[in-house]
Each structure stands twice: as C-alpha cells, then as structure tokens.
C-alpha positions in Angstrom: -17.2 23.3 10.7 -14.0 21.3 10.9 -15.9 18.1 9.1 -17.7 20.5 6.4 -13.4 22.0 6.2 -11.9 18.7 5.7 -15.5 18.0 2.6 -13.8 20.8 1.3 -10.0 19.9 1.6 -10.9 16.9 -0.4 -12.9 17.9 -3.1 -11.1 20.9 -4.3 -7.7 20.3 -3.5 -5.7 21.1 -7.1 -2.6 20.3 -7.3 -0.4 23.3 -9.6 1.4 21.5 -11.8 4.7 22.6 -13.1 6.0 20.4 -15.6 4.2 18.5 -18.8 2.1 15.0 -17.6 5.0 12.0 -17.8 4.3 9.3 -19.9 5.5 6.0 -18.8 8.4 5.8 -22.0 9.2 9.6 -21.1 9.6 8.0 -17.0 11.6 5.6 -18.3 14.3 7.4 -20.2 14.3 10.5 -18.4 16.2 7.8 -15.8 18.6 6.5 -17.8 19.8 9.9 -18.7 19.8 10.9 -14.8 20.3 7.9 -12.9 23.5 8.1 -10.7 23.8 4.3 -10.6 23.1 4.2 -13.9 26.3 7.1 -14.8 28.9 5.2 -12.7 28.3 1.8 -14.4 28.7 3.5 -17.6 31.7 5.1 -16.1 33.0 1.5 -14.9 32.5 1.1 -18.7 35.4 3.7 -19.8 37.6 2.8 -16.6 37.4 -1.2 -18.1 38.7 0.1 -21.7 41.4 2.5 -20.1 42.6 -1.0 -18.1 42.7 -2.6 -21.3 44.5 -0.2 -23.1 47.0 0.0 -19.6 47.7 -4.4 -20.2 48.5 -3.4 -24.3 51.3 -1.0 -22.7 53.0 -3.7 -20.4 54.3 -5.8 -23.8 56.2 -2.7 -25.1 59.6 -2.4 -24.4 60.5 -0.9 -20.7 63.1 2.4 -21.5 64.6 4.5 -18.7 66.9 7.1 -17.5 68.9 6.7 -14.5 71.2 8.0 -12.2 72.8 8.2 -9.1 75.7 10.3 -7.5 77.9 9.2 -3.9 80.2 10.1 -1.5 82.1 7.0 -0.4 82.5 8.1 3.4 85.1 4.2 3.0 86.8 3.4 -0.2 86.6 -0.7 -0.4 90.5 -2.2 -0.1 91.2 -5.8 -1.5 95.1 -7.1 -0.8 96.5 -8.0 -3.8 100.2 -9.9 -4.3 103.3 -7.3 -4.1 105.2 -8.6 -6.7 102.5 -7.9 -9.6 103.1 -4.4 -9.0 106.2 -4.1 -7.6 109.0 -7.4 -8.7 111.7 -6.6 -5.9 108.5 -7.4 -3.3 108.9 -10.4 -1.1 107.4 -13.2 -1.9 104.4 -13.8 0.4 104.4 -9.8 0.8 100.8 -7.8 0.1 99.6 -4.7 -0.9 96.3 -3.2 -0.4 94.8 -1.4 -3.5 91.1 0.6 -3.1 88.5 -0.1 -6.5 87.1 3.5 -5.8 87.6 7.4 -4.6 85.7 9.9 -2.3 83.3 10.4 -5.1 81.2 8.2 -8.3 78.9 8.7 -9.9 76.6 7.6 -13.2 73.2 7.9 -15.5 72.6 6.9 -18.6 69.9 4.7 -20.5 68.0 1.2 -19.6 66.3 -0.5 -21.4 64.5 -4.1 -20.2 62.3 -6.1 -22.2 60.3 -9.5 -21.4 61.0 -11.7 -24.3 58.8 -13.9 -23.0 57.5 -13.4 -19.6 54.7 -16.1 -18.1 53.0 -13.9 -15.7 52.1 -11.8 -18.1 50.5 -14.4 -20.5 46.2 -13.8 -21.4 46.6 -10.3 -19.8 44.7 -8.7 -22.2 42.3 -11.6 -23.1 41.6 -11.0 -19.3 41.3 -7.4 -19.0 38.9 -7.9 -22.5 37.0 -10.4 -20.5 36.4 -8.5 -17.3 35.3 -5.3 -20.2 32.7 -7.9 -21.5 31.4 -8.5 -17.8 31.4 -4.7 -17.1 29.7 -4.2 -20.2 27.4 -7.0 -18.8 27.0 -5.5 -15.9 25.5 -1.7 -16.8 23.1 -3.6 -18.8 21.7 -5.5 -16.4 21.5 -2.5 -14.4 19.8 -0.5 -17.5 17.3 -3.3 -17.1 16.9 -3.4 -13.9 16.5 0.1 -13.4 13.3 0.1 -16.7 11.7 -2.5 -14.7 12.0 -0.9 -11.6 10.8 2.7 -13.0 8.0 1.1 -14.6 6.8 -0.5 -11.6 6.9 3.0 -9.1 4.8 4.1 -12.1 2.8 1.4 -12.4 2.1 2.0 -8.3 1.5 5.3 -8.6 -1.1 4.8 -11.4 -2.7 2.8 -9.2 -2.3 5.1 -5.8 -3.9 7.9 -8.5 -6.7 5.8 -9.4 -7.5 4.7 -5.6 -7.4 8.2 -4.4 -9.5 9.7 -7.1 -12.3 7.0 -6.3 -11.8 7.4 -2.3 -12.6 10.7 -3.0 -15.3 9.8 -4.1 -16.5 7.9 -1.7 -15.1 10.5 1.2 -17.6 13.0 -0.4 -20.4 10.5 -0.9 -20.5 10.0 2.9 -19.7 13.2 3.9 -23.6 13.8 1.6 -25.0 10.8 3.6 -24.2 11.9 7.3 -25.3 14.7 6.3 -29.2 13.5 4.9 -28.8 11.5 8.2 -28.1 14.2 10.4 -31.7 15.6 9.1 -33.2 12.7 8.9 -32.0 11.6 12.9 -33.3 15.4 13.5 -37.0 15.2 12.0 -36.5 11.5 14.1 -36.4 9.8 11.2 -33.8 7.4 11.9 -32.3 6.6 15.3 -29.4 7.1 17.2 -27.1 4.0 15.9 -28.0 4.7 12.2 -26.6 8.4 12.3 -23.8 7.1 14.2 -23.3 4.5 11.7 -23.5 6.9 9.2 -20.7 8.9 10.9 -18.2 6.3 11.3 -18.5 5.6 7.9 -17.5 9.0 7.1 -14.7 9.0 9.5 -13.2 5.4 8.4 -13.6 7.3 4.3 -11.5 10.0 5.7 -8.8 8.0 7.7 -8.3 5.8 4.2 -8.4 8.4 2.5 -5.7 10.6 4.6 -3.6 6.7 4.2 -4.1 6.4 0.3 -2.9 10.0 0.2 0.5 9.5 1.5 1.1 6.5 -0.2 0.3 8.2 -3.5 3.0 10.7 -2.4 5.2 8.4 -1.1 4.8 6.2 -4.7 5.6 9.6 -6.0 8.9 10.3 -4.1 10.3 6.4 -5.5 9.0 7.4 -9.1 11.7 11.1 -8.4 14.4 9.7 -6.9 14.7 6.7 -10.0 14.2 9.4 -12.5 17.0 10.6 -11.2 15.2 14.4 -10.1 15.1 16.5 -7.2 13.0 14.9 -4.5 11.1 18.1 -2.8 7.5 18.5 -1.0 6.9 20.9 -4.7 8.3 18.0 -6.8 6.2 15.3 -5.4 2.6 17.4 -5.5 3.1 18.1 -9.3 4.5 15.5 -10.9 1.5 14.3 -12.9 0.9 11.0 -14.7 -0.1 10.4 -18.5 -0.7 6.8 -18.2 -4.5 6.0 -16.9 -4.5 1.9 -16.3 -5.9 0.9 -19.4 -3.6 3.0 -21.2 -0.5 1.9 -19.5 -2.1 -1.8 -19.7 -2.0 -1.6 -23.6 1.9 0.4 -23.4 3.6 -2.8 -20.8 1.6 -5.8 -23.2 3.6 -3.6 -26.1 6.1 -3.6 -24.2 6.4 -7.0 -22.8 9.1 -9.2 -24.5 8.3 -12.9 -22.6 10.3 -14.2 -25.8 13.9 -12.2 -24.7 13.7 -11.7 -21.2 16.8 -9.2 -19.7 17.3 -12.2 -17.1 18.6 -14.2 -20.0 21.6 -11.3 -20.0 22.8 -12.8 -16.8 23.2 -16.5 -18.4 25.4 -14.6 -20.6 27.1 -12.7 -18.3 27.5 -16.0 -16.3 29.5 -17.5 -19.9 31.4 -14.8 -19.4 32.0 -16.1 -16.3 33.2 -19.7 -16.6 35.6 -18.1 -20.0 37.5 -16.0 -17.9 37.9 -18.6 -15.4 39.5 -20.9 -18.0 41.6 -17.8 -19.3 43.5 -17.5 -16.1 43.7 -21.3 -15.1 46.0 -21.6 -19.0 47.7 -18.3 -18.0 48.7 -20.4 -14.2 49.4 -23.3 -16.1 52.2 -21.3 -18.1 53.9 -20.2 -14.7 55.7 -23.1 -14.5 57.9 -21.9 -17.5 61.4 -19.9 -17.6 61.2 -15.8 -18.0 63.6 -15.0 -20.5 64.7 -11.0 -20.4 66.5 -8.1 -22.7 68.6 -5.8 -21.0 70.5 -3.5 -21.6 72.8 0.0 -20.6 74.1 2.5 -22.5 75.1 5.2 -19.9 78.5 6.6 -18.2 80.6 6.8 -14.8 82.2 9.7 -12.5 85.3 8.8 -9.9 87.1 11.0 -8.5 88.6 12.5 -4.8 87.3 15.8 -5.7 83.5 16.7 -6.6 84.0 18.0 -9.7 81.2 16.1 -12.0 81.7 19.0 -15.2 84.7 17.3 -15.8 84.7 15.6 -18.7 87.8 14.1 -18.2 86.6 12.4 -15.4 83.9 10.4 -17.0 84.5 7.0 -17.9 81.9 5.2 -20.8 79.8 2.1 -19.8 77.3 0.3 -21.1 76.4 -3.6 -21.6 73.4 -5.9 -23.6 72.3 -9.3 -22.1 69.6 -11.7 -21.7 68.9 -12.8 -18.0 67.5 -16.3 -18.3 65.0 -17.0 -14.6 63.7 -20.3 -14.7 61.3 -21.2 -11.4 61.8 -23.8 -9.0 60.6 -23.8 -5.7 57.7 -21.3 -7.1 56.5 -24.0 -9.0 55.0 -25.5 -6.0 52.6 -22.7 -5.5 52.1 -22.4 -9.3 50.6 -26.6 -8.6 48.5 -25.1 -5.7 47.3 -22.0 -7.4 46.1 -23.8 -10.7 44.2 -26.8 -8.5 42.9 -23.9 -6.6 41.6 -22.2 -10.9 40.8 -25.9 -12.0 37.9 -25.8 -8.5 36.4 -22.1 -9.7 36.6 -22.8 -13.4 34.4 -26.1 -12.0 32.5 -23.9 -10.1 31.4 -21.5 -12.4 30.5 -23.8 -15.0 27.9 -25.2 -12.3 26.2 -21.7 -11.2 26.1 -21.3 -14.9 24.7 -24.2 -15.3 22.2 -23.5 -12.3 21.2 -20.3 -13.4 20.0 -21.4 -16.7 17.7 -23.9 -15.3 16.4 -21.5 -12.7 16.0 -18.8 -15.3 14.0 -21.5 -17.5 12.2 -22.2 -14.7 11.3 -18.7 -13.5 10.1 -17.9 -17.4 7.7 -20.7 -17.9 6.3 -19.8 -14.6 6.0 -16.6 -15.3 4.6 -17.4 -18.7 1.7 -19.4 -16.6 1.5 -16.4 -14.5 0.6 -14.2 -16.9 -2.1 -16.0 -18.5 -3.3 -16.3 -15.0 -3.2 -12.6 -13.9 -4.2 -12.1 -17.1 -7.8 -13.6 -16.8 -7.9 -12.5 -12.8 -8.1 -8.5 -14.3 -11.2 -9.3 -16.5 -12.6 -11.1 -14.4 -12.4 -8.0 -12.2 -13.2 -5.7 -13.9 -16.2 -7.2 -15.2 -17.4 -7.3 -11.8 -16.4 -3.2 -10.9 -18.0 -2.6 -14.0 -21.1 -4.7 -12.2 -20.6 -3.1 -9.1 -20.9 0.6 -10.0 -24.2 -0.2 -12.5 -25.1 -1.8 -9.3 -24.2 1.4 -7.3 -26.8 3.9 -8.7 -29.5 0.9 -8.5 -29.2 0.6 -4.9 -29.0 4.8 -4.3 -32.3 4.7 -6.2 -33.7 1.8 -3.4 -32.2 4.3 -0.2 -34.5 7.2 -1.3 -36.8 5.7 -2.4 -37.0 3.6 1.3 -36.7 0.5 0.1 -33.8 -0.5 2.0 -32.4 1.0 4.7 -29.1 2.9 5.5 -27.4 -0.1 7.0 -28.6 -2.1 3.9 -26.7 1.0 1.4 -23.6 0.7 3.7 -23.6 -3.0 3.4 -23.6 -2.1 -0.5 -21.3 0.1 0.0 -18.6 -1.8 1.5 -19.0 -4.4 -1.0 -18.5 -2.3 -3.8 -15.5 -1.0 -2.0 -14.3 -4.5 -1.9 -14.9 -5.2 -5.6 -13.0 -1.8 -6.6 -9.8 -2.7 -4.4 -9.7 -6.5 -6.1 -10.0 -5.0 -9.7 -6.8 -2.5 -8.2 -5.6 -5.1 -7.1 -5.5 -8.0 -10.4 -4.4 -4.7 -11.8 -1.5 -4.1 -10.2 -0.7 -7.6 -10.1 -1.0 -8.1 -14.6 1.2 -4.8 -14.6 4.1 -6.7 -12.7 4.3 -9.9 -14.5 4.0 -8.1 -17.8 7.5 -5.5 -16.7 8.9 -9.0 -14.6 8.6 -10.8 -18.0 10.8 -7.8 -19.9 10.3 -4.3 -21.5 12.3 -3.8 -25.0 
C-alpha cells in the first residue's frame, strides 16, 4: 500500500502555478530590475557622480562668517619707557600698559581662496576617473548577473528534464515490479529475479527524490538571482517556458564570442592604469609652493563692561593679503610618495598586460571548447534518440520472452546512462555558450 501511494504521488503530483512560465529573457530582465546587488552598484554610480561635483566645489572661494566673545581673566600688560608718555619721568623709569579690556569680541566675514594649491591638482580628474571605474564595475556586475541567471535557468531546465525522465522510469519500474510479483506467485521466475525488480524500483524512487530536491534547489537559486521572495510556494509554482532545444536556440542567438564581456575587465584595468598615472602627476606637483588669498572684513569690541549693543564701542577691522607656503621638510615625504606611486603605476601596467593575455587565452580556449562541446552534444543526442528507439524494441523482446528480466534491467541501465550523458553534454554546451558572453 505504501509503495502504491508513493507511485501515485510521483505520477499525479501537480504543482498549482500562480504565475506564467518564465522564458530566459524574462528571467534576466526580472533579475536586472530586482537584484539588490545590482541596485547597490547603481547607487554607487550616483555616489561617485556626487563626489565629482563635490571636488569641483573646492575651487570656489571659501567665504564664511566668524565671531567670538571673551571675558579676559588676566589682562596682559607690557612695560614701556615712562618718558614716552610723561616727559618729566626719570630716565629708565618704566610704566605698564594694558593692551586689552575685561571684555572683547569680534565678528566678521572671512575669505580664503587657493590661487594655487598643489594638493588640489587633478582632484576633479581623479574623481572622474574613479567614476569611470565604478561605471565599469556596474557593467561587469550586470553582465555577471546575466551569466549567473542564465546558468541557473539552464540548471533548472536540465533538472526539470531529468526529473520528468526519472518519473517515467519510476512508473516503469513500478509496473515491472508488479509484473514480477505476479510471475513469482505463478512460479515463473525465482526470488532473485523478483528481488532484482524490487531493487530497481527502490533505486528509481531514491533517484527521483534526489532529482526532485536538486530541481527545488536550482529553482530557489534562480528565484534568489531574480530578486524574488524564496518561499516553498514560489519554488513550487516557478515554471520555465524553455525546454532544451528552445534554450539552445536562444543561447546560440545571444552568445557573442567577438564581444566577450570579460573584455570590460581589460577596459576597467586600463582606467586603473590611467588613474595611477594621474595620481603620480598630482603627487609630483607637491614640490610646488601654495599661494593663498586671505581676507577679513569685520569689527572688534573692547570694554570693561559687557555692553555689546553699544555701537560706539565697536571698531572696524579688515585686511586682505596673500600668503605663500613653500614646502621644505615635506619635500622628503613627497619624494617617497612619488616613488611609491611610480611603482604602483608600473604594477598596474603589468596587471593590464596580464589580464589582456589571460583573457585572450581564455577566449581562444572557449572558442575551441565550443566546437568540441557542440559535437559532443550532437553525438550524445543521436545516441539518446537511438536509445529511445531501442527502448520499445527491448520491451517487446522481453514481453515475448526472448530476453530475461536481468537482460531487460541491463538494457534499461544502458538507456539511463545514455540519457545522463545527453543531459550532461547539453549542460556543458549551455555553460560554454554562457561563458562566451550574452548580448
């Protein structure tokens, strides 16, 4: 009874679909719209754009308001010759002058503008370069997401196909077991033959249950990449519109061997080299002096009592000037920084050369592998089609008594192996087409 219940569950289990079947293109578009990782990358693009605008603002004058108020606990005094203020004072006599009051404050507007500052050389250009790097990172992340979705979709198609085939196998082995039980009761086969049929059925059930779990795991991965909620209901209701031939046709149209997305890594590394060169040039400018325009326009308050609203106690104060800062000791650290950045530039150039060679080597390897896997897929597909034709012939031979049950099980095992090789070759072909790039 339990075996019969398992058989009916396998044969007649139907998942209630709450959505239309997904094509590969629809799955990719869903992922591009909902992927949290890709959304973060796009937010980083906006952040780098803001950084570029921030760097431009450093070239405008810095104008700010300032003010303070003080209660001087000790008023400083300076000795001066007394005869300056009192002609009758003796020579050498000193008197003390106080240079502040108990309360003083100031308020005004300040100006600071770097006419030339080597620290700010190429700041905007560097930020723009970093913006380009982030844009390449986003494009690479987008292409990587497309590849991962396509691979997950492929795995789902293969897993679904395998699950369907294993379900038919389980149904077949169930019928074979029932027939073996009837023949055993009629003493037409021995116990060993009956047990072989039972063993084959048990193995088919175990294999089907494992395939069912694999199919569920692959669908959960696809849902994750598409940015959808991963629930048991969504996993069960996820349907795929493409089968193996349809998916192969789609991937062959999408594959662009002459425009491999990994070339973006080369372009990105070129931007890294340009950024390292720009940083080296900027550091070399640090030997130069800094020229700054400074200005102040305001007023000061002095009195022994705190009456800041008395306009007669405020005195105007303003100035404008240019300051020059020439690095001396700092030049030693600058020379070390220039040496370090020069080495960094050379390293990035070598990394660029390595990436170019590596990508070209992988591209040529993938192109040759593509032809190999296409041929492997064609041959295994042909073998699988012949195995399907042989399946009915072997069954007829068994029913007519030309072959034993053991021979039938052996032939079924060969058919199973042929099917597995076909599915594996299909997956290998899909994988190399996805690796070669998708438009």
